[in-house]
C-alpha positions in Angstrom: 32.2 27.2 -27.0 32.4 30.9 -27.9 30.9 32.6 -31.0 34.3 34.2 -31.9 36.0 30.8 -32.0 33.4 28.9 -34.1 34.8 29.7 -37.5 38.0 29.4 -39.6 39.0 29.6 -43.2 41.3 26.5 -42.8 40.4 23.8 -45.3 40.4 20.0 -45.3 43.6 18.8 -47.1 45.2 22.2 -47.6 47.0 24.9 -45.7 46.6 27.5 -48.4 44.4 30.5 -48.1 43.6 31.5 -51.7 43.6 35.2 -52.5 40.3 35.8 -54.3 37.4 38.2 -54.5 35.3 35.4 -53.2 35.6 34.5 -49.6 36.5 30.9 -48.6 32.9 30.2 -47.6 31.6 31.4 -50.9 34.1 29.1 -52.6 32.6 26.2 -50.6 29.2 27.0 -52.0 30.5 27.2 -55.6 32.5 24.0 -55.3 29.4 22.1 -54.2 27.2 23.6 -56.9 29.6 22.6 -59.7 30.4 19.1 -58.3 29.2 15.9 -60.0 28.2 14.5 -56.6 25.8 17.4 -56.1 24.5 17.1 -59.7 23.7 13.5 -59.2 21.2 14.4 -56.5 18.8 15.3 -59.4 18.1 11.7 -59.9 17.9 10.5 -56.3 14.5 10.1 -54.7 13.3 12.5 -52.1 9.9 10.9 -51.4 7.9 10.4 -54.5 8.9 8.3 -57.6 11.1 9.9 -60.3 10.7 10.9 -63.0 7.1 11.8 -63.8 4.9 14.3 -65.6 4.5 16.3 -62.3 7.8 17.9 -61.3 8.0 16.7 -57.7 11.1 17.3 -55.5 14.2 15.2 -55.8 17.3 15.4 -53.6 18.8 18.2 -55.7 15.8 20.5 -55.6 15.3 19.8 -51.9 18.9 20.7 -51.2 18.6 23.9 -53.2 15.5 24.9 -51.2 17.1 24.0 -47.9 20.1 26.2 -48.9 17.7 29.1 -49.6 16.1 28.8 -46.2 19.5 28.2 -44.6 20.9 31.4 -46.1 18.0 33.4 -44.6 18.5 31.8 -41.2 22.2 32.5 -41.4 21.6 36.1 -42.4 19.1 36.9 -39.7 21.0 35.1 -36.9 24.3 36.4 -38.1 23.1 40.0 -37.8 22.0 39.3 -34.3 25.2 37.7 -33.2 27.4 40.3 -34.9 26.1 43.3 -33.1 28.0 42.9 -29.8 31.2 42.4 -31.8 31.0 45.6 -33.8 33.5 47.5 -31.7 35.3 44.7 -29.9 36.1 41.9 -32.4 36.3 42.9 -36.0 36.9 39.4 -37.5 33.9 38.0 -35.6 31.8 41.0 -36.6 32.7 40.6 -40.3 32.1 36.8 -40.3 28.7 36.9 -38.7 27.5 40.0 -40.5 28.5 38.8 -44.0 29.7 35.2 -44.0 27.5 33.0 -41.7 24.8 33.0 -44.4 27.3 31.6 -46.9 28.4 28.9 -44.5 24.9 27.7 -43.8 23.9 27.8 -47.4 26.9 25.7 -48.4 26.3 23.2 -45.6 22.7 22.9 -46.6 23.7 22.1 -50.2 25.9 19.4 -48.9 23.7 17.9 -46.2 22.2 15.1 -48.4 25.2 14.5 -50.6 26.0 11.2 -49.0 22.5 9.7 -49.3 22.3 6.7 -51.6 19.7 6.1 -54.3 16.0 5.5 -53.4 15.9 7.6 -50.3 16.0 6.1 -46.9 15.3 2.6 -48.3 18.7 2.7 -49.9 20.3 3.3 -46.4 18.2 0.5 -44.9 19.2 -1.9 -47.8 22.9 -1.4 -47.2 22.5 -2.0 -43.4 20.3 -5.0 -43.9 22.7 -6.6 -46.3 25.4 -6.9 -43.6 22.9 -7.8 -40.8 21.3 -10.6 -42.8 24.6 -12.0 -44.0 26.5 -11.7 -40.7 27.0 -15.5 -40.5 27.6 -16.1 -44.2 31.1 -17.4 -44.8 33.6 -16.0 -47.1 36.8 -18.1 -47.5 35.5 -20.1 -44.5 35.1 -17.1 -42.2 31.8 -15.5 -41.2 31.3 -12.1 -42.7 31.0 -10.3 -39.3 34.3 -11.9 -38.1 36.2 -10.0 -40.8 35.6 -6.7 -39.1 36.2 -5.1 -35.7 33.2 -4.2 -33.5 33.4 -0.5 -34.6 33.8 -1.4 -38.3 30.9 -3.8 -38.2 28.7 -1.2 -36.5 29.5 1.3 -39.2 28.5 -1.2 -41.9 25.3 -2.6 -40.4 24.0 0.8 -39.4 24.9 2.6 -42.6 24.3 6.3 -42.2 23.9 8.9 -45.0 25.1 11.7 -42.7 28.4 9.9 -42.1 28.7 9.1 -45.8 28.3 12.8 -46.6 31.3 13.6 -44.5 33.3 10.9 -46.3 32.2 12.1 -49.8 33.3 15.7 -48.9 36.6 15.0 -47.1 38.0 11.6 -48.3 41.0 11.6 -50.6 39.9 9.4 -53.4 42.3 7.8 -55.7 43.4 10.1 -58.5 41.5 13.1 -57.0 42.5 16.1 -54.9 43.7 15.6 -51.4 41.0 16.3 -48.9 38.0 15.6 -51.1 36.2 18.8 -51.9 38.7 20.8 -49.9 35.9 22.6 -48.0 36.5 24.8 -44.9 36.4 23.2 -41.5 33.5 25.5 -40.7 31.3 24.2 -43.5 32.1 20.5 -42.6 31.3 21.2 -38.9 28.0 22.7 -39.9 26.8 19.4 -41.4 28.1 17.2 -38.6 24.6 16.6 -37.2 25.7 13.6 -35.1 29.3 14.2 -34.0 29.9 10.7 -32.6 31.1 7.3 -33.8 28.6 4.5 -34.6 29.1 2.6 -31.3 28.1 5.8 -29.3 24.6 6.1 -30.7 22.0 6.8 -27.9 18.6 8.1 -29.0 18.1 9.8 -25.7 20.4 12.6 -27.0 19.7 14.6 -30.2 23.4 14.7 -31.1 23.7 10.9 -30.7 20.5 9.9 -32.3 22.5 8.6 -35.2 26.3 8.7 -36.0 28.3 11.1 -38.1 31.6 9.7 -39.4 33.3 6.5 -40.5 36.4 5.3 -38.9 38.4 6.4 -41.9 37.4 10.0 -41.4 37.8 10.1 -37.6 41.2 11.9 -37.7 39.7 14.6 -40.0 36.8 15.1 -37.6 39.2 15.4 -34.6 41.2 18.1 -36.4 38.1 20.0 -37.2 36.8 19.8 -33.7 40.1 20.9 -32.2 40.4 23.9 -34.5 36.8 25.0 -33.8 36.9 24.4 -30.1 34.1 21.9 -30.1 33.4 20.2 -26.8 34.6 16.7 -26.5 32.1 14.7 -24.5 34.0 11.4 -24.6 37.2 9.9 -26.1 36.2 6.2 -26.0 33.8 6.1 -27.8 34.5 9.4 -29.5 31.7 11.9 -29.0 31.5 15.7 -29.4 28.8 18.2 -28.6 27.3 19.7 -31.7 28.8 22.7 -33.4 26.2 25.5 -33.0 25.9 26.1 -36.8 24.4 22.5 -37.1 21.2 23.7 -35.6 20.7 26.2 -38.4 21.3 23.6 -41.2 19.1 21.1 -39.4 16.3 23.7 -39.0 16.4 24.6 -42.7 16.1 20.9 -43.6 13.3 20.2 -41.1 11.3 23.2 -42.3 11.5 22.2 -45.9 10.8 18.5 -45.8 8.0 18.9 -43.3 6.1 21.3 -45.6 7.2 20.6 -49.1 6.0 16.9 -49.1 2.5 18.3 -48.7 2.9 20.5 -51.8 4.1 17.5 -53.9 1.3 15.3 -52.6 -1.2 18.0 -53.7 0.4 18.3 -57.2 0.2 14.5 -57.6 -3.4 14.4 -56.6 -2.7 12.3 -53.5 -4.1 15.1 -51.3 -6.7 17.7 -52.3 -6.2 21.4 -52.3 -8.6 22.1 -49.5 -7.1 19.3 -47.3 -3.6 20.7 -47.7 -4.7 24.3 -47.3 -6.5 23.5 -44.0 -3.3 21.9 -42.6 -1.1 24.8 -43.7 -3.5 27.5 -42.4 -3.6 25.6 -39.1 0.3 25.9 -39.0 0.1 29.6 -39.8 -2.4 30.2 -37.0 -0.3 28.4 -34.5 2.9 30.2 -35.5 1.0 33.5 -35.5 -1.3 33.4 -32.5 -2.5 37.0 -33.0 -3.9 35.8 -36.3 -3.1 39.1 -38.0 -0.9 37.3 -40.4 -3.1 34.2 -40.9 -6.2 36.2 -41.6 -4.3 38.3 -44.2 -2.8 35.1 -45.7 -6.2 33.4 -45.9 -7.6 36.3 -47.8 -5.0 36.1 -50.4 -5.4 32.3 -50.7 -9.1 32.5 -51.3 -8.6 34.9 -54.3 -6.1 32.6 -56.0 -7.8 30.4 -58.6 -4.8 28.2 -59.5 -4.6 25.3 -57.0 -0.9 24.8 -57.3 0.0 28.5 -56.9 -2.5 28.8 -54.0 -0.8 26.0 -52.1 2.7 27.3 -53.1 1.7 30.6 -51.6 0.7 29.1 -48.3 3.9 27.0 -48.2 5.9 30.1 -48.7 4.2 31.9 -45.8 4.7 28.9 -43.5 8.4 28.7 -44.3 8.8 32.4 -43.7 7.1 32.2 -40.3 9.1 29.1 -39.3 12.3 30.9 -40.3 11.6 33.9 -38.1 10.5 31.7 -35.2 13.6 29.5 -35.5 15.8 32.6 -35.3 14.2 33.6 -32.1 14.5 30.1 -30.6 18.2 29.9 -31.5 19.0 33.3 -29.9 16.9 32.5 -26.8 18.8 29.2 -26.3 22.2 30.4 -27.5 23.8 30.0 -24.1 22.7 26.3 -23.8 23.7 25.7 -27.5 27.2 27.0 -26.9 27.5 25.0 -23.7 26.4 21.8 -25.5 23.4 21.3 -23.2 20.6 22.1 -25.6 19.1 18.6 -26.1 16.5 19.5 -28.8 16.2 20.9 -32.3 14.9 24.4 -33.1 11.9 23.0 -34.9 11.1 20.5 -32.1 11.2 23.3 -29.6 8.7 25.3 -31.8 6.5 22.3 -32.2 6.5 21.5 -28.5 5.6 25.1 -27.7 2.7 25.5 -30.1 2.0 22.2 -31.9 2.6 23.7 -35.3 3.5 20.5 -37.0 1.2 18.0 -35.3 -1.4 17.9 -38.1 1.3 18.1 -40.8 3.1 15.0 -39.4 -0.1 13.0 -38.8 -1.3 13.7 -42.4 2.1 12.9 -43.9 2.4 9.6 -42.1 -1.2 8.6 -42.9 -1.4 9.6 -46.6 2.0 10.3 -48.0 4.7 8.1 -46.6 2.5 5.0 -46.8 1.1 5.7 -50.3 1.4 2.9 -52.7 3.8 4.6 -55.1 6.2 5.6 -52.2 6.1 2.1 -50.8 6.8 0.5 -54.2 9.8 2.7 -54.7 11.1 1.7 -51.3 10.7 -2.0 -52.0 12.2 -1.8 -55.5 15.1 0.3 -54.3 15.7 -2.1 -51.4 16.0 -5.0 -53.9 18.2 -3.2 -56.3 20.7 -2.0 -53.7 20.8 -5.5 -52.0 21.5 -7.2 -55.3 24.3 -4.8 -56.2 25.9 -5.3 -52.8 25.8 -9.0 -53.2 27.7 -8.7 -56.5 30.4 -6.4 -55.3 31.1 -7.1 -51.6 32.0 -10.8 -51.9 34.1 -10.0 -54.9 36.1 -7.5 -52.9 36.5 -9.6 -49.8 37.5 -13.0 -51.3 41.1 -13.9 -51.4 40.6 -15.7 -54.7 37.6 -14.2 -56.5 36.0 -16.2 -59.3 36.2 -15.3 -62.9 32.8 -13.6 -62.7 33.8 -11.7 -59.5 37.0 -10.5 -61.2 34.9 -9.1 -64.0 32.6 -7.4 -61.5 35.6 -5.6 -59.9 36.5 -4.2 -63.3 33.3 -2.2 -63.2 34.3 -0.1 -60.2 35.5 3.3 -61.3 39.2 4.2 -60.9 38.7 6.7 -58.0 37.1 3.9 -55.9 39.8 1.3 -56.5 41.8 1.9 -53.4 41.0 -1.8 -52.6 44.0 -2.7 -54.9 46.3 -1.1 -52.4 44.8 -2.0 -49.0 44.6 -5.2 -47.0 41.9 -3.8 -44.8 38.6 -5.6 -45.3 36.7 -2.6 -43.9 38.3 -0.2 -46.4 37.7 -2.6 -49.3 34.0 -2.7 -48.4 33.9 1.1 -48.2 35.2 1.1 -51.8 32.0 -0.7 -52.8 29.8 1.5 -50.7 31.4 4.6 -52.2 30.5 3.3 -55.7 27.1 2.0 -55.0 25.9 4.8 -52.6 26.9 7.4 -55.2 24.7 5.9 -57.9 21.5 7.7 -59.0 18.2 5.8 -58.9 18.3 5.3 -62.7 21.9 4.3 -62.9 21.5 1.7 -60.0 18.4 0.3 -61.7 20.0 0.0 -65.1 23.2 -1.6 -63.7 21.0 -4.1 -61.7 19.1 -5.0 -64.8 22.2 -5.5 -66.9 24.2 -7.5 -64.4 21.2 -9.7 -63.6 20.8 -10.4 -67.3 17.3 -8.8 -67.4 18.6 -6.7 -70.3 21.7 -7.4 -72.4 24.0 -4.3 -72.9 24.4 -3.2 -76.5 26.5 -0.6 -78.3 24.8 2.2 -80.1 
């Protein structure tokens, strides 16, 4: 791959290039900000239960913060990449100097848009539903036998990353062709795992998970061809990562690694001094000369408000990570363009100086295993499982019962393509589109109503 061939203003579902004061990449950002799918992220769990008296992060605030870090990474790296093109390639110079930051910011906004309710437990619940019912018969046929190997793999290893690509690019019934109509460049920047589900191999970063459903494969192939992405294999379909992915991934890694500590401190799960000690350790490892860390510690000691003191340290850590990630990207740009860089920017930093060792250990020990976090995961798992059990059989049966026919009436119009398709796989995806798009609160309320725990009333 070459830097001057990594971008295009071509859009999913449209050949038009709108004339506007905004660039195509700025339009991507704006479309995402104003979308209902993005807005619903405000009621999807990041880590801690929602809502509460303490304003902890949800998927929406996380995505906004990731976009902020991503914009900085895009700006710093874009300036570095643009310099050699100043007098040789005007289009590349203009893009990297002024537009890469918009692409990365937009992709960061979109990176979690396919995640279901209740965090990662929602993903696991969807996968487990199909795994646990593989032998369960519908109309006399085992559930698994209704699908091809690839289709079954998609369903029993449900992946939020792949679902994001579907939400952003799929032509839903009654909606615009091409979904959000984003540029190929922005979609490529969120394609963290550019392979199909049967190609997953955890030995490779770009194949640790998978990135697109079978229904979106043709779109991915068009994007990859336009942007000159390296095809590693055709059967199964595998591409090397687009270089911009590393910037979106780094912004996400930086934010979730650090911000969970801030939330834990605000909730009283971790003390101020405990969190401060870990963050100062990160600063010292990222700044070995200790000039920055000594200065930072001086400011920290003079701040009386615990929340503001921790927020200050968090900001300093993010700033240092962003600058170091920029250096790592540029130092490894040749391998990144060749598709041979089998790491992430933050993993490389951590392997070099151990900056996140204490952060990760503390998070596993005291945050991710905390009672409130575990309770949300279990509750979410049960809610999602029960909703799937209501909708999936109703979609797949040749002759649904009276109750199942009523269940199907609850699916919104844009997700009713099952009325026009004979494909069992696409019918199930209609249910997943509906259920995975639910917020925590909406999914819980629907579960309670359909299970008869509460009776719906008007007014």
